C-alpha positions as MATLAB code, in Angstrom:
seq = 'MTHERWRPGRKVGRTLYIHRDGEEDGELVGLVDTPELAAAICDAMNVRDSAGAASEEDGTR';
ca = [
       7.578  -13.697   36.639;
       8.136  -13.246   32.912;
      11.468  -11.771   31.853;
      11.490   -9.784   28.634;
      14.310   -8.474   26.481;
      13.792   -5.934   23.709;
      16.056   -5.718   20.665;
      16.140   -3.938   17.296;
      15.914   -5.938   14.081;
      19.076   -7.513   12.705;
      18.876   -6.477    9.041;
      17.656   -2.886    8.870;
      17.651   -2.074   12.601;
      14.332   -0.224   12.588;
      12.053   -3.023   13.737;
      11.445   -3.777   17.411;
      11.268   -7.301   18.820;
      10.573   -8.620   22.296;
      11.956  -11.918   23.564;
      10.205  -13.531   26.533;
      11.886  -15.968   28.939;
      14.815  -16.815   26.669;
      12.826  -17.387   23.473;
      15.165  -17.486   20.499;
      12.676  -15.930   18.071;
      11.246  -12.637   19.247;
       7.778  -11.275   18.648;
       7.566   -8.282   16.308;
       6.402   -5.219   18.237;
       6.658   -2.500   15.606;
       8.690   -0.370   13.225;
      10.232    3.059   13.874;
      11.857    5.675   11.629;
      15.561    5.162   12.405;
      17.906    2.510   13.801;
      19.009    5.017   16.453;
      15.437    5.432   17.664;
      14.953    1.653   17.744;
      18.128    1.248   19.827;
      17.033    3.992   22.251;
      13.596    2.406   22.709;
      15.101   -1.040   23.308;
      17.621    0.342   25.806;
      14.891    2.202   27.697;
      12.548   -0.792   27.796;
      15.312   -3.133   28.951;
      16.292   -0.720   31.758;
      12.631   -0.335   32.749;
      12.117   -4.095   32.821;
      15.305   -4.596   34.864;
      14.265   -1.943   37.388;
      10.778   -3.439   37.646;
      12.173   -6.918   38.235;
      14.497   -5.625   40.955;
      11.705   -3.777   42.768;
       9.454   -6.856   42.638;
      12.202   -8.942   44.224;
      12.804   -6.520   47.101;
       9.105   -5.770   47.625;
       9.204   -2.053   46.783;
       6.830   -2.294   43.867;
];
């Protein structure tokens, strides 16, 4: 199973990156209007990915 972690960009905070299986350099996913929106998207995607991983492990998916 591939684990993914989303994060906003480090300089401006509006870009979205995804890191797969502990990769140091993330892949650019896109750009949004505000740093707050980028943070909200990353938080939501990380929660979704965590919930999906948990349900795969216990067989409820």
